[in-house]
Structures are given as structure tokens and as C-alpha cells.
C-alpha positions, 0 to 999 in steps of 0.5 A: 266531677266538673272541670276547672273550665266547666266551673268556670263557664258556670261562674260566667253564665249564672246570673246573665238574663236570657230566654230561659228564665222562669218556666222550665225544661223537659228532661226525658228520662225515659224514651221508653214506654210501658203503654201503647196509646192509641193516639200515640203514632209517633210511638209506633214508628220504626224511626222513634228513638228508645233508651233510658237516661243514665243517672251519671248524665242527670248528675252532669246535667244538673251540675252544669246548670244549677246556679243558672236554673236557680237564679232564673227560677227555672224548673226541670220536668223529668219527662218528655217522651215515653213514660218517666216512672218505668226508669229503674232508678227513677227515685235516684233521678229525683233525689238528685234534682231535689237535692240541687236546689232546682224546682221539680215541676209536674210529671205526666205518667200512665200509672200503669206500673208497680211503684211505691206511692207514698214515695212517689208522692213525698216529692214535690211535684205540684201536679201529677196528671194521670193519663187514662184510656177509659174508665172500664178495664175493656176500654182502657186496656184497648186504647192504652194497653196497661193494666187497668186494675194496677192503674185504679189501685195506684190512683187510689193510694195516690188520692188517699195521699194527695187528692189535690195534686193528682189529676185524671186525664182522658184524651177523647176517642171513639172508643171512650167517647161515651164515658166522658159523663162518667168521670166525675163519679170515676173520680169520686169512686177511687177517692179523687176530686171531680174538679181534677178531671181533664178532658183532652182534645185529640191531636195528630202531631207532626202528620207530615212525618207519618206514613200512610199506614201510620195515618190509617192506624190512627184514624181506624183506632181514635177518630169518628165523626162523634169526636170531631168537636174534640179535634185539634184537626180537620180531615177529609177521609176521601182525600190523600192522607185524609186531608188532615189540616190544623184547626189552630195555625202556628207552633204551640209546641216550642219548649226547651227539651232534653233527650235521654242522650243529651240532645237538645230539641225545641219542639216538645212534640219531636218524638222522632229526634228530627232536631239536635241543637247540641248535647246538654250534657257536655255544654250548659244550656245557657250556651247552647241557647245562645248560638245562632243555630238555636236562635235561627232554629227558634225563628223557623219553628215559630214560622212553621218553617221545618219540613215536619211543622206542616199541618202539625196540630 
């Protein structure tokens, strides 16, 4: 239940222009994950926060921001870090967003869980992108650790209901590289559309935050010379920490993201929780992004000024 003070704040800001007009914000439904993707070094970090969002916090966030989001056509993507569909009350959360009139954006998922596929597809997601580690059980399970049979069964059901909304994404690694050419046939065999495949370049986000062990583990599992053209970075194995250098300079990850416990960050690669620009379950997002702290953080991010920005790709 919102207080009189909160209602007054909403009335004041609901139709003011600001930089969160259109687009979307990410809401972290789950910081936990059922997969162990080889290319996701940060998820294995001892410092990565874990947790599930509380349904009552979703209600608070939606109530505080509903009028503003609707007025400015700002949607919510119920995904940030982790796997959103493992939340035991995921459908309750989606119901809250849809019932509010706020636009529901796309989601990314590994679809490696038991879930009611027809119910999932009943929600107005424009696109659902499913990450897959490979086109065979051996490669997929080595790259991601989820049950290949369960993933493909879920995909088959989803393709049967809404093939145009379903996309399959494969991040290129040294193990699945040889299977890229089979993506079209893989999609067709499950009832999907070959044109909805995504062959994704491979990045190493926030390398400045990685330990030497993290870097070695990533390279051992993911990198080999035959995928160099699919990498977002250059490297030199003879150098300290393999000399990782981003191929495209500047930040490409600035986005308003809310963690499962309410922290606002502007980096969609901030899995380690380095930024905290206020609690979005207590304060409307409009107020948080109006602060000098937020504006200065945006300027600093654009110039790659945070310590964790170095060579991020």
C-alpha cells in the first residue's frame, strides 16, 4: 500500500520529460541461475550477489512507476542477471506487470527448466530469446550444464505455439563453432524458423574485475584461434592476463537495471553489484535518475571512467 507521500510524488512526476522516455528498464527477477555457461565468468565469481526478487517488491516498483512508465512508453524486461524463469512465482510477477498496463519487453532464457510453455507464451512478450550451448547433447551440456532434452522439448512446444516470437541464440565457443552451420536444420527439426537463429559474438565483460584464475578458466573453456573473428576482444596469450583489449572502444552497456533487492545500476553487465544509485523499491525511478549522483555516473560511464570499465567489451 502506497503512502500519501508516495502518491503525491507520483502525481508530481508522472508527466515530466526525462531521459527514461521510451525504451525499457531491466528488472532482475532472479540473480540465481540453473545454468553454468562457459562464457559467463562473472556468475562463477565468489563476489556475485545471489537472490530472488520478492513479489511485494515487484508490486512496490510497479506502483511507484506505473503512471510515469505508461506516459513515456517505458517497458519492463523481467531479466537482468541469472535465469528469470526459475523464480517459483514468475507467473505472479508477470501478471502484476501486465495488469498494471506497463509494456512487457522481451526476455532471455536458457529454457532449461520445467515450465508451463503455453502459459509462458500467453504473455505479450514480443520476442523470447533462448540461449543454447550447442546442437548436440554433449556440446550443449558441456557449455551450459542444462538438460539438452528438456531444452529441446520446451523449444518444440514453444515453436508449435508461436514460432515467429521464438529465437535461438548460440554464443560462439571453441566447442560449438563447428555446429554453426547446422543451426538452420536444428531450428527446422524442432518446428522453428531458421531466420530466427542468432549467432552471437563472444565477449569478456568487465575483464578488470576478473581474477587471473577467472581469465584462465574462460580462455580454457571458450577461446581458440578458429573463433577469433567472433570475439569482441583481441588478446595475446604471451602477455600478463592475456592482454585483453576491446575491439570497439566506448561503453555499449549503459541501461537502467534494477537488482533483485532494489539497487539501481546503469551497467547491464554489473553482475558483481559495483554500482548502487539508490533503491528503486523505495523511491520512484524518476527521482533516482534526477539526482546529481546518477547524472555524474552516466557521464563517467560514457567515458569509461569507472575502474571496472577498463577494456570491457
